[in-house]
FISEZA-291898 format. One line per 10 residues: number of its first residue (from 1); their letters; for each residue z, y negated, x of N, C-alpha, C, O. Coordinates in nm, 3 decimals, always signed. Example, Ala and Ser with C-alpha at 12.3 -4.5 7.8 and 13.67 -1.06 7.14 Angstrom:
BEGIN
1> AS> +0.780 +0.569 +1.319 +0.780 +0.450 +1.230 +0.780 +0.330 +1.320 +0.846 +0.332 +1.424  +0.708 +0.225 +1.285 +0.714 +0.106 +1.367 +0.787 -0.003 +1.290 +0.804 -0.114 +1.341;
REM end
This chain:
BEGIN
1> MTTTPETTSS> -14.636 -7.913 -2.005 -14.632 -7.961 -1.868 -14.670 -8.108 -1.865 -14.769 -8.146 -1.927  -14.595 -8.188 -1.797 -14.623 -8.330 -1.782 -14.704 -8.352 -1.656 -14.677 -8.291 -1.552  -14.804 -8.439 -1.664 -14.883 -8.469 -1.545 -14.805 -8.561 -1.453 -14.710 -8.627 -1.495  -14.847 -8.564 -1.330 -14.789 -8.659 -1.237 -14.876 -8.784 -1.235 -14.996 -8.775 -1.258  -14.817 -8.900 -1.209 -14.895 -9.023 -1.209 -15.015 -9.020 -1.114 -15.118 -9.080 -1.144  -15.003 -8.953 -1.001 -15.111 -8.953 -0.902 -15.236 -8.884 -0.954 -15.346 -8.913 -0.906  -15.224 -8.794 -1.051 -15.340 -8.720 -1.100 -15.379 -8.763 -1.241 -15.452 -8.690 -1.308  -15.333 -8.875 -1.286 -15.351 -8.920 -1.423 -15.496 -8.922 -1.469 -15.531 -8.852 -1.564  -15.581 -9.001 -1.404 -15.718 -9.016 -1.451 -15.792 -8.883 -1.452 -15.871 -8.857 -1.543  -15.768 -8.800 -1.353 -15.840 -8.673 -1.347 -15.789 -8.573 -1.451 -15.858 -8.475 -1.481;
11> TLRAGQWALD> -15.669 -8.595 -1.508 -15.616 -8.500 -1.605 -15.642 -8.542 -1.749 -15.610 -8.467 -1.841  -15.698 -8.660 -1.771 -15.728 -8.704 -1.906 -15.865 -8.650 -1.947 -15.966 -8.679 -1.883  -15.865 -8.572 -2.052 -15.990 -8.513 -2.101 -16.084 -8.622 -2.151 -16.042 -8.717 -2.218  -16.211 -8.607 -2.117 -16.312 -8.703 -2.163 -16.325 -8.695 -2.314 -16.313 -8.588 -2.374  -16.348 -8.811 -2.375 -16.367 -8.821 -2.519 -16.277 -8.926 -2.580 -16.204 -8.997 -2.510  -16.283 -8.934 -2.712 -16.205 -9.031 -2.789 -16.067 -8.974 -2.819 -16.056 -8.875 -2.892  -15.963 -9.033 -2.764 -15.825 -8.993 -2.791 -15.781 -9.061 -2.920 -15.806 -9.180 -2.940  -15.716 -8.985 -3.009 -15.673 -9.037 -3.140 -15.532 -9.094 -3.132 -15.445 -9.040 -3.063  -15.510 -9.202 -3.205 -15.376 -9.261 -3.214 -15.283 -9.169 -3.291 -15.321 -9.112 -3.394  -15.162 -9.153 -3.242 -15.056 -9.085 -3.317 -14.968 -9.196 -3.376 -14.874 -9.242 -3.311;
21> PAHSSVAFTI> -14.997 -9.239 -3.500 -14.926 -9.354 -3.556 -14.777 -9.329 -3.580 -14.699 -9.424 -3.583  -14.737 -9.204 -3.598 -14.596 -9.173 -3.621 -14.512 -9.195 -3.496 -14.390 -9.208 -3.505  -14.576 -9.199 -3.380 -14.503 -9.215 -3.254 -14.552 -9.336 -3.175 -14.542 -9.339 -3.053  -14.606 -9.435 -3.246 -14.659 -9.555 -3.182 -14.607 -9.679 -3.254 -14.574 -9.673 -3.373  -14.601 -9.791 -3.182 -14.556 -9.915 -3.246 -14.616 -10.036 -3.175 -14.647 -10.033 -3.056  -14.631 -10.144 -3.254 -14.671 -10.274 -3.201 -14.561 -10.371 -3.243 -14.540 -10.396 -3.362  -14.491 -10.425 -3.145 -14.379 -10.515 -3.172 -14.401 -10.648 -3.101 -14.485 -10.659 -3.012  -14.324 -10.748 -3.142 -14.332 -10.879 -3.078 -14.194 -10.943 -3.075 -14.104 -10.905 -3.150  -14.179 -11.042 -2.987 -14.060 -11.124 -2.977 -14.106 -11.268 -2.959 -14.196 -11.296 -2.881  -14.042 -11.359 -3.034 -14.073 -11.501 -3.023 -13.942 -11.579 -3.034 -13.852 -11.539 -3.108;
31> RHLGIAKVRG> -13.932 -11.688 -2.963 -13.811 -11.772 -2.970 -13.820 -11.867 -3.088 -13.924 -11.928 -3.112  -13.710 -11.877 -3.163 -13.698 -11.970 -3.275 -13.609 -12.086 -3.233 -13.496 -12.065 -3.187  -13.659 -12.207 -3.247 -13.589 -12.330 -3.208 -13.549 -12.332 -3.061 -13.467 -12.414 -3.019  -13.606 -12.241 -2.983 -13.576 -12.235 -2.841 -13.441 -12.175 -2.809 -13.401 -12.173 -2.693  -13.368 -12.125 -2.911 -13.231 -12.079 -2.886 -13.207 -11.932 -2.917 -13.110 -11.875 -2.868  -13.294 -11.871 -2.996 -13.272 -11.730 -3.031 -13.406 -11.659 -3.044 -13.508 -11.722 -3.072  -13.404 -11.529 -3.024 -13.526 -11.449 -3.036 -13.536 -11.389 -3.175 -13.438 -11.340 -3.231  -13.656 -11.392 -3.229 -13.687 -11.321 -3.353 -13.778 -11.205 -3.314 -13.876 -11.223 -3.241  -13.745 -11.087 -3.363 -13.823 -10.968 -3.332 -13.889 -10.915 -3.459 -13.837 -10.930 -3.569  -14.002 -10.855 -3.440 -14.072 -10.796 -3.554 -14.181 -10.703 -3.505 -14.189 -10.669 -3.387;
41> GFGRFTTRFE> -14.264 -10.662 -3.599 -14.371 -10.572 -3.563 -14.480 -10.570 -3.668 -14.474 -10.642 -3.768  -14.578 -10.487 -3.643 -14.690 -10.467 -3.734 -14.695 -10.319 -3.769 -14.694 -10.233 -3.680  -14.701 -10.289 -3.897 -14.697 -10.151 -3.943 -14.832 -10.081 -3.944 -14.838 -9.958 -3.948  -14.942 -10.158 -3.940 -15.075 -10.097 -3.945 -15.161 -10.150 -3.830 -15.180 -10.270 -3.814  -15.211 -10.055 -3.751 -15.297 -10.089 -3.638 -15.377 -9.966 -3.599 -15.339 -9.853 -3.632  -15.486 -9.988 -3.531 -15.569 -9.879 -3.480 -15.593 -9.903 -3.331 -15.578 -10.014 -3.282  -15.629 -9.797 -3.262 -15.661 -9.808 -3.121 -15.793 -9.739 -3.092 -15.839 -9.654 -3.168  -15.852 -9.778 -2.981 -15.968 -9.707 -2.927 -15.934 -9.679 -2.781 -15.909 -9.772 -2.703  -15.933 -9.553 -2.746 -15.905 -9.511 -2.608 -16.002 -9.398 -2.579 -15.979 -9.283 -2.616  -16.109 -9.433 -2.512 -16.215 -9.335 -2.485 -16.229 -9.316 -2.335 -16.254 -9.411 -2.261;
51> VDETGAASIG> -16.213 -9.192 -2.292 -16.219 -9.158 -2.151 -16.359 -9.106 -2.120 -16.410 -9.017 -2.189  -16.421 -9.162 -2.016 -16.554 -9.114 -1.979 -16.542 -8.998 -1.880 -16.432 -8.959 -1.842  -16.654 -8.945 -1.839 -16.656 -8.827 -1.750 -16.596 -8.854 -1.612 -16.559 -8.761 -1.541  -16.586 -8.982 -1.574 -16.528 -9.015 -1.444 -16.376 -9.035 -1.453 -16.310 -9.052 -1.351  -16.322 -9.033 -1.575 -16.179 -9.053 -1.594 -16.140 -9.196 -1.628 -16.022 -9.224 -1.647  -16.237 -9.288 -1.637 -16.208 -9.427 -1.673 -16.198 -9.439 -1.825 -16.271 -9.372 -1.898  -16.106 -9.524 -1.872 -16.082 -9.537 -2.015 -16.125 -9.675 -2.066 -16.091 -9.778 -2.008  -16.202 -9.674 -2.176 -16.236 -9.797 -2.248 -16.130 -9.815 -2.355 -16.099 -9.720 -2.428  -16.074 -9.935 -2.365 -15.957 -9.958 -2.450 -15.981 -10.072 -2.547 -16.040 -10.174 -2.511  -15.936 -10.052 -2.670 -15.942 -10.156 -2.771 -15.837 -10.132 -2.878 -15.780 -10.023 -2.886;
61> ASIDLDSFDT> -15.813 -10.234 -2.960 -15.714 -10.220 -3.068 -15.743 -10.323 -3.175 -15.806 -10.426 -3.150  -15.695 -10.294 -3.295 -15.704 -10.386 -3.407 -15.572 -10.381 -3.483 -15.522 -10.273 -3.514  -15.515 -10.498 -3.513 -15.388 -10.507 -3.584 -15.412 -10.571 -3.720 -15.473 -10.678 -3.729  -15.363 -10.506 -3.825 -15.368 -10.560 -3.961 -15.254 -10.660 -3.973 -15.138 -10.621 -3.982  -15.286 -10.791 -3.975 -15.183 -10.895 -3.974 -15.101 -10.899 -4.102 -14.990 -10.952 -4.101  -15.153 -10.846 -4.211 -15.075 -10.843 -4.335 -14.958 -10.746 -4.325 -14.868 -10.748 -4.410  -14.957 -10.661 -4.223 -14.848 -10.566 -4.204 -14.733 -10.625 -4.122 -14.645 -10.552 -4.077  -14.735 -10.756 -4.102 -14.633 -10.831 -4.029 -14.496 -10.810 -4.094 -14.482 -10.820 -4.216  -14.393 -10.780 -4.011 -14.260 -10.754 -4.066 -14.152 -10.792 -3.965 -14.149 -10.743 -3.853  -14.061 -10.883 -4.009 -13.944 -10.917 -3.927 -13.815 -10.874 -3.996 -13.706 -10.900 -3.946;
71> GNPDRDAHIR> -13.829 -10.807 -4.111 -13.711 -10.767 -4.186 -13.659 -10.875 -4.279 -13.556 -10.856 -4.344  -13.728 -10.989 -4.287 -13.689 -11.099 -4.375 -13.811 -11.134 -4.462 -13.901 -11.204 -4.416  -13.815 -11.085 -4.587 -13.933 -11.102 -4.672 -13.976 -11.247 -4.693 -14.096 -11.274 -4.695  -13.883 -11.340 -4.707 -13.921 -11.481 -4.725 -13.988 -11.537 -4.600 -14.091 -11.603 -4.608  -13.929 -11.510 -4.485 -13.988 -11.555 -4.358 -14.125 -11.491 -4.338 -14.220 -11.558 -4.298  -14.135 -11.361 -4.365 -14.261 -11.290 -4.346 -14.371 -11.348 -4.435 -14.485 -11.362 -4.390  -14.339 -11.381 -4.559 -14.438 -11.442 -4.650 -14.484 -11.576 -4.595 -14.603 -11.609 -4.602  -14.391 -11.654 -4.540 -14.429 -11.784 -4.482 -14.520 -11.765 -4.360 -14.618 -11.838 -4.345  -14.489 -11.670 -4.275 -14.570 -11.647 -4.155 -14.710 -11.598 -4.192 -14.807 -11.629 -4.122  -14.723 -11.522 -4.301 -14.855 -11.476 -4.347 -14.938 -11.590 -4.407 -15.061 -11.578 -4.416;
81> AADFLDVANR> -14.874 -11.700 -4.449 -14.939 -11.810 -4.519 -15.034 -11.889 -4.428 -15.041 -11.865 -4.307  -15.106 -11.983 -4.489 -15.212 -12.058 -4.421 -15.163 -12.139 -4.302 -15.239 -12.157 -4.207  -15.038 -12.188 -4.302 -14.994 -12.270 -4.190 -14.950 -12.190 -4.067 -14.914 -12.248 -3.965  -14.954 -12.056 -4.077 -14.926 -11.972 -3.960 -15.041 -11.873 -3.939 -15.148 -11.912 -3.893  -15.021 -11.745 -3.973 -15.123 -11.645 -3.947 -15.247 -11.659 -4.036 -15.357 -11.626 -3.993  -15.229 -11.709 -4.158 -15.340 -11.725 -4.252 -15.414 -11.592 -4.271 -15.535 -11.584 -4.251  -15.338 -11.489 -4.310 -15.397 -11.355 -4.321 -15.506 -11.345 -4.427 -15.588 -11.253 -4.421  -15.508 -11.437 -4.523 -15.616 -11.435 -4.622 -15.751 -11.463 -4.557 -15.852 -11.408 -4.599  -15.752 -11.547 -4.454 -15.876 -11.582 -4.386 -15.890 -11.519 -4.248 -16.000 -11.512 -4.193  -15.778 -11.473 -4.191 -15.779 -11.411 -4.058 -15.698 -11.281 -4.066 -15.584 -11.275 -4.020;
91> PTLTFHAAEP> -15.755 -11.177 -4.125 -15.677 -11.056 -4.153 -15.645 -10.968 -4.033 -15.554 -10.885 -4.040  -15.718 -10.983 -3.923 -15.696 -10.893 -3.810 -15.691 -10.968 -3.678 -15.749 -11.075 -3.661  -15.619 -10.909 -3.585 -15.618 -10.950 -3.446 -15.676 -10.832 -3.370 -15.626 -10.721 -3.382  -15.781 -10.856 -3.292 -15.842 -10.747 -3.216 -15.827 -10.771 -3.067 -15.813 -10.884 -3.022  -15.831 -10.663 -2.992 -15.827 -10.669 -2.846 -15.931 -10.573 -2.792 -15.945 -10.461 -2.840  -16.006 -10.619 -2.692 -16.103 -10.534 -2.623 -16.089 -10.556 -2.473 -16.098 -10.669 -2.425  -16.065 -10.447 -2.401 -16.055 -10.456 -2.255 -16.189 -10.500 -2.199 -16.295 -10.460 -2.249  -16.185 -10.581 -2.095 -16.306 -10.635 -2.034 -16.391 -10.526 -1.970 -16.514 -10.536 -1.966  -16.326 -10.422 -1.921 -16.398 -10.312 -1.856 -16.312 -10.186 -1.860 -16.191 -10.195 -1.881  -16.374 -10.070 -1.840 -16.295 -9.946 -1.836 -16.191 -9.951 -1.723 -16.214 -10.013 -1.619;
101> VRVTENFTVT> -16.078 -9.886 -1.747 -15.970 -9.887 -1.648 -15.937 -9.746 -1.602 -15.961 -9.648 -1.672  -15.882 -9.739 -1.483 -15.829 -9.615 -1.428 -15.681 -9.610 -1.462 -15.607 -9.704 -1.432  -15.639 -9.503 -1.522 -15.498 -9.485 -1.559 -15.422 -9.437 -1.436 -15.455 -9.334 -1.377  -15.319 -9.514 -1.400 -15.230 -9.478 -1.290 -15.088 -9.497 -1.341 -15.068 -9.529 -1.458  -14.990 -9.480 -1.255 -14.850 -9.493 -1.298 -14.822 -9.628 -1.362 -14.757 -9.636 -1.466  -14.870 -9.735 -1.301 -14.862 -9.871 -1.355 -14.998 -9.936 -1.331 -15.051 -9.930 -1.220  -15.054 -9.997 -1.435 -15.184 -10.061 -1.419 -15.193 -10.181 -1.514 -15.109 -10.198 -1.603  -15.294 -10.261 -1.494 -15.314 -10.381 -1.573 -15.444 -10.368 -1.651 -15.545 -10.320 -1.599  -15.441 -10.413 -1.776 -15.561 -10.417 -1.859 -15.584 -10.563 -1.895 -15.499 -10.627 -1.957  -15.698 -10.616 -1.858 -15.735 -10.752 -1.897 -15.846 -10.744 -2.000 -15.933 -10.657 -1.993;
111> GDATLGGVTA> -15.842 -10.835 -2.094 -15.944 -10.835 -2.198 -15.934 -10.958 -2.284 -15.872 -11.058 -2.247  -15.995 -10.949 -2.400 -16.000 -11.061 -2.493 -15.935 -11.023 -2.625 -15.961 -10.917 -2.681  -15.850 -11.114 -2.673 -15.794 -11.102 -2.808 -15.871 -11.201 -2.896 -15.902 -11.312 -2.855  -15.901 -11.157 -3.019 -15.974 -11.242 -3.113 -15.899 -11.249 -3.244 -15.858 -11.147 -3.300  -15.882 -11.372 -3.293 -15.817 -11.397 -3.421 -15.895 -11.507 -3.492 -15.905 -11.619 -3.442  -15.951 -11.474 -3.608 -16.023 -11.573 -3.687 -16.138 -11.639 -3.614 -16.162 -11.758 -3.632  -16.210 -11.565 -3.533 -16.324 -11.620 -3.462 -16.289 -11.691 -3.332 -16.378 -11.738 -3.263  -16.161 -11.700 -3.299 -16.117 -11.761 -3.173 -16.080 -11.649 -3.077 -16.004 -11.558 -3.112  -16.133 -11.656 -2.956 -16.108 -11.553 -2.856 -16.038 -11.615 -2.735 -16.075 -11.723 -2.689  -15.937 -11.544 -2.684 -15.862 -11.590 -2.567 -15.832 -11.470 -2.478 -15.818 -11.358 -2.528;
121> PVTLDVEWGG> -15.821 -11.492 -2.347 -15.790 -11.382 -2.256 -15.645 -11.336 -2.271 -15.555 -11.415 -2.298  -15.625 -11.206 -2.253 -15.492 -11.145 -2.258 -15.484 -11.041 -2.146 -15.579 -10.968 -2.120  -15.369 -11.036 -2.082 -15.343 -10.935 -1.980 -15.224 -10.850 -2.025 -15.121 -10.903 -2.064  -15.241 -10.719 -2.019 -15.134 -10.625 -2.053 -15.092 -10.549 -1.928 -15.177 -10.497 -1.855  -14.962 -10.542 -1.904 -14.907 -10.459 -1.798 -14.870 -10.326 -1.862 -14.792 -10.322 -1.958  -14.926 -10.219 -1.808 -14.913 -10.088 -1.872 -14.839 -9.992 -1.781 -14.861 -9.987 -1.660  -14.749 -9.915 -1.843 -14.676 -9.809 -1.774 -14.719 -9.675 -1.834 -14.714 -9.656 -1.955  -14.762 -9.586 -1.751 -14.806 -9.453 -1.791 -14.685 -9.365 -1.815 -14.596 -9.357 -1.730  -14.680 -9.298 -1.930 -14.570 -9.210 -1.962 -14.597 -9.064 -1.930 -14.503 -8.986 -1.917  -14.723 -9.027 -1.917 -14.759 -8.889 -1.887 -14.829 -8.821 -2.002 -14.860 -8.884 -2.104;
131> VQDFGPGGDR> -14.853 -8.692 -1.985 -14.916 -8.607 -2.086 -14.822 -8.490 -2.112 -14.765 -8.434 -2.019  -14.807 -8.454 -2.239 -14.714 -8.347 -2.275 -14.771 -8.270 -2.394 -14.828 -8.330 -2.486  -14.756 -8.138 -2.393 -14.791 -8.058 -2.511 -14.693 -8.090 -2.623 -14.574 -8.112 -2.597  -14.743 -8.092 -2.748 -14.659 -8.129 -2.861 -14.700 -8.052 -2.985 -14.819 -8.034 -3.013  -14.601 -8.006 -3.058 -14.626 -7.942 -3.187 -14.668 -7.798 -3.177 -14.693 -7.746 -3.068  -14.676 -7.733 -3.294 -14.708 -7.591 -3.297 -14.848 -7.559 -3.245 -14.871 -7.450 -3.192  -14.941 -7.652 -3.260 -15.077 -7.629 -3.212 -15.092 -7.657 -3.064 -15.196 -7.628 -3.005  -14.988 -7.714 -3.004 -14.994 -7.744 -2.863 -15.084 -7.860 -2.828 -15.134 -7.869 -2.716  -15.106 -7.951 -2.926 -15.187 -8.069 -2.895 -15.125 -8.144 -2.778 -15.003 -8.158 -2.770  -15.209 -8.191 -2.689 -15.159 -8.270 -2.577 -15.156 -8.416 -2.617 -15.253 -8.469 -2.673;
141> HAGFSATGVI> -15.044 -8.481 -2.588 -15.026 -8.623 -2.615 -15.013 -8.698 -2.483 -14.952 -8.648 -2.388  -15.070 -8.818 -2.479 -15.051 -8.909 -2.366 -14.970 -9.027 -2.416 -14.986 -9.069 -2.530  -14.882 -9.080 -2.331 -14.797 -9.192 -2.371 -14.811 -9.310 -2.278 -14.824 -9.295 -2.157  -14.806 -9.431 -2.339 -14.817 -9.555 -2.265 -14.719 -9.657 -2.322 -14.693 -9.658 -2.442  -14.666 -9.742 -2.237 -14.590 -9.860 -2.278 -14.663 -9.979 -2.218 -14.702 -9.976 -2.102  -14.681 -10.084 -2.297 -14.752 -10.202 -2.247 -14.684 -10.329 -2.296 -14.631 -10.333 -2.406  -14.687 -10.432 -2.212 -14.634 -10.563 -2.251 -14.734 -10.670 -2.210 -14.810 -10.655 -2.114  -14.732 -10.779 -2.284 -14.816 -10.894 -2.253 -14.767 -11.014 -2.331 -14.674 -11.004 -2.411  -14.828 -11.127 -2.306 -14.792 -11.251 -2.375 -14.920 -11.314 -2.429 -15.020 -11.324 -2.358  -14.914 -11.356 -2.555 -15.022 -11.437 -2.609 -14.963 -11.572 -2.646 -14.843 -11.583 -2.672;
151> KRSDFGVGDS> -15.047 -11.673 -2.648 -15.002 -11.807 -2.684 -15.054 -11.842 -2.823 -15.174 -11.831 -2.850  -14.963 -11.885 -2.910 -15.002 -11.925 -3.045 -15.105 -12.036 -3.041 -15.200 -12.036 -3.120  -15.088 -12.130 -2.947 -15.179 -12.245 -2.939 -15.323 -12.204 -2.908 -15.416 -12.275 -2.945  -15.342 -12.092 -2.839 -15.477 -12.044 -2.811 -15.554 -12.014 -2.939 -15.677 -12.022 -2.943  -15.480 -11.980 -3.045 -15.543 -11.939 -3.172 -15.516 -12.036 -3.286 -15.559 -12.012 -3.399  -15.446 -12.147 -3.259 -15.417 -12.245 -3.364 -15.320 -12.192 -3.468 -15.331 -12.226 -3.586  -15.225 -12.109 -3.427 -15.128 -12.049 -3.520 -15.000 -12.132 -3.521 -14.933 -12.147 -3.418  -14.965 -12.186 -3.638 -14.840 -12.258 -3.655 -14.837 -12.395 -3.591 -14.730 -12.446 -3.560  -14.953 -12.457 -3.572 -14.959 -12.589 -3.508 -14.892 -12.699 -3.590 -14.854 -12.802 -3.536  -14.877 -12.677 -3.722 -14.824 -12.783 -3.807 -14.673 -12.800 -3.795 -14.617 -12.897 -3.846;
161> LPGLLSDAVK> -14.606 -12.707 -3.727 -14.460 -12.713 -3.713 -14.420 -12.700 -3.566 -14.359 -12.600 -3.528  -14.454 -12.800 -3.483 -14.421 -12.789 -3.341 -14.270 -12.783 -3.318 -14.192 -12.847 -3.388  -14.231 -12.705 -3.218 -14.089 -12.694 -3.183 -14.013 -12.589 -3.261 -13.903 -12.551 -3.221  -14.069 -12.544 -3.370 -14.001 -12.443 -3.451 -14.000 -12.308 -3.380 -13.897 -12.240 -3.375  -14.116 -12.270 -3.327 -14.130 -12.143 -3.256 -14.190 -12.168 -3.119 -14.267 -12.261 -3.100  -14.153 -12.084 -3.024 -14.213 -12.096 -2.891 -14.363 -12.069 -2.899 -14.409 -11.999 -2.989  -14.436 -12.124 -2.805 -14.580 -12.099 -2.799 -14.607 -11.956 -2.754 -14.703 -11.893 -2.800  -14.524 -11.905 -2.666 -14.542 -11.770 -2.611 -14.486 -11.665 -2.707 -14.374 -11.676 -2.756  -14.568 -11.564 -2.731 -14.527 -11.450 -2.812 -14.538 -11.326 -2.723 -14.647 -11.292 -2.677  -14.425 -11.259 -2.699 -14.426 -11.139 -2.617 -14.467 -11.020 -2.703 -14.408 -10.998 -2.809;
171> IELEIQLIEP> -14.565 -10.946 -2.658 -14.614 -10.828 -2.729 -14.565 -10.704 -2.655 -14.571 -10.696 -2.532  -14.515 -10.606 -2.732 -14.467 -10.480 -2.673 -14.530 -10.364 -2.748 -14.516 -10.353 -2.870  -14.600 -10.279 -2.676 -14.670 -10.166 -2.735 -14.611 -10.036 -2.685 -14.586 -10.019 -2.565  -14.590 -9.944 -2.775 -14.554 -9.806 -2.741 -14.661 -9.721 -2.808 -14.668 -9.714 -2.931  -14.744 -9.656 -2.728 -14.860 -9.587 -2.783 -14.861 -9.440 -2.738 -14.847 -9.410 -2.620  -14.877 -9.351 -2.837 -14.904 -9.211 -2.807 -15.041 -9.178 -2.861 -15.077 -9.217 -2.972  -15.116 -9.107 -2.780 -15.252 -9.068 -2.815 -15.265 -8.916 -2.811 -15.197 -8.850 -2.732  -15.351 -8.862 -2.895 -15.374 -8.718 -2.903 -15.507 -8.686 -2.836 -15.609 -8.749 -2.864  -15.503 -8.589 -2.748 -15.620 -8.548 -2.671 -15.733 -8.501 -2.762 -15.708 -8.433 -2.862  -15.858 -8.536 -2.728 -15.970 -8.483 -2.807 -15.983 -8.333 -2.787 -15.947 -8.280 -2.682;
181> R> -16.034 -8.265 -2.887 -16.052 -8.118 -2.877 -16.189 -8.084 -2.826 -16.221 -7.967 -2.811;
REM end
């Protein structure tokens, strides 16, 4: 049974919801030379989605930047290097919501993203997908889609090659979570 958006917060069981990595993704889009979009994603990430007794959710995430992939190994190696992501010295990008949120059909999560000791505000627009029983054990899954924009300049990423890539990086998240038992 799928929940209705109006009863979302009250239907989310309190506790730590686990990420379902097989049904989740972190993707991005960035403009190259201002004329075309390059798309990619990150293969390794974790989430924190903890619902309290009132139905409010504390949200966080961590992305392993070495899992960067655009489908072009040479480009990916360059982006991982010191003049862009510098994954040797800045291996993760983290996000922490500023405060617990109420899950509704559409909601906003504001918080801080941190990369290499630099923190900048980020806002995510989130669409609630609902809750559905899944698998032979009947585990309940919750689904979310979220989008936001981060600026490379906020974190000093790729400053040595101005004009090559847009400053704005669109982030797209598709997240499924498994209800705590």
